[in-house]
C-alpha positions, 0 to 999 in steps of 0.5 A: 587034500590039504587047502590052499591057505589062500581064501577064495575071492568073492564070487569063487567057490572051493571044492574038494574032490578026489585027489583035486582042489578046484577054485572056480567062479560060483556059476561055473562050479557045477559044470566044472565038477561034472567035467573033473567027475567025467574027464579027470582034469580040465585039460583032458576035457578041453583037449577032446572036447567037441571042436577044440581050438588049440593055441600054442604056448609052452605046450598046447593051450585048448579053447573049448565051450562048456557044455551047460547053462553057462555057455562060457568059452574058456581057455585051459592051460596046464602049467609047466615050469620054464627055465634051466630046471624045467626038464627035471621039474617039468609040470609038478609044483609045490602047493599051492603053486602060483594058480592062487596068485594068478587069480589074485593078480588078474582080479587086481589088474582088472579092478585097476582097469588093466586088460587081462583075461579073466581067470575063471577057475584052477584045479590042483591035482595031488601028485604026492604030499605037498606036490600037485599038477595044475590046470588054470582056466580063463575066459576066451577073448575071441579074435585076439592075437599075441604080438608076435603073431601081429609082428609076423603078420599073422593077424590081418585084423590088427594093424601094426601101427594100432598094435604099437599104440595099444601097447604103449597104452598098456605099459602106461596102465601098468606103470601108473598102477605100480605093476612090474612084469619080469618076463614081459615079451612079444608072446605075453601081450594080446591084442584084440578089438574092443568097441572098435579100438585095438586093446592090449592085455597082459598074460602070464600075470602069476609072475607080476608083482606090485611095488609101492607108490614111492617106487613106481617111478622105475616100473615104466622103465623095467617093463618098457626095457624088458618088452624092447629087449624081446622085441629086438630078439623077436626076428631071430626067435620067431621070424617076424618082420620088424624094422630098426625104423619101428623100434626106434619110433616105439622107443621115441614114442615111449620116451615121450609118453614117460616124459608127459606122465612124469609131468602130470 
């Protein structure tokens, strides 16, 4: 099976198996190789693992604990296309897919101090020459909820006001470091407690890009406008409770924080 043409990051190992290209954190390689030999794919293992926990995304996303000494709880996602062509392209990608970029952007975000789940592995399964299916595994953040769940009052441990403040911090962190998310929405912001404070982490990072320093003045506006648009659609899309007063307060607070950041 041909390689990605992208060198693994330090601390990650590449393994070529029968029809599978695995890139994983060094310490997880033995367990993941054994799982692939036994179950065929990471997603098949996670779906049938003892006491799996399923999350909802474009397709079910499973949480499971690796059985060996690493004792790591991971989220395993099978990649599916979105958009108008999704019924035709489904889950088949051109090599190397977006998985190598997701790993690299995740590392860049974390190095910049921006919360995002750590990508621990991905596996490419050869479908035909140049075409693959993809599983991506990331480290599980316990007791975490997406922003839509918070707005729907399905996350009793995350006060709404704290969620709004944490998201404002995340938006400023992205702006200061020049990260643009072209699809920032209420489903790809994760909220959880970290050292007593509510923290917001960004998801679906494979579509993100980093702009040059001289062009970063517009990053805050782009990310904020995309999220605000999603928030305005959320009541109809997800049945959440979101008042005009909350939207206006969020808009005003972001404008004030943006002005302070511009002045600093």
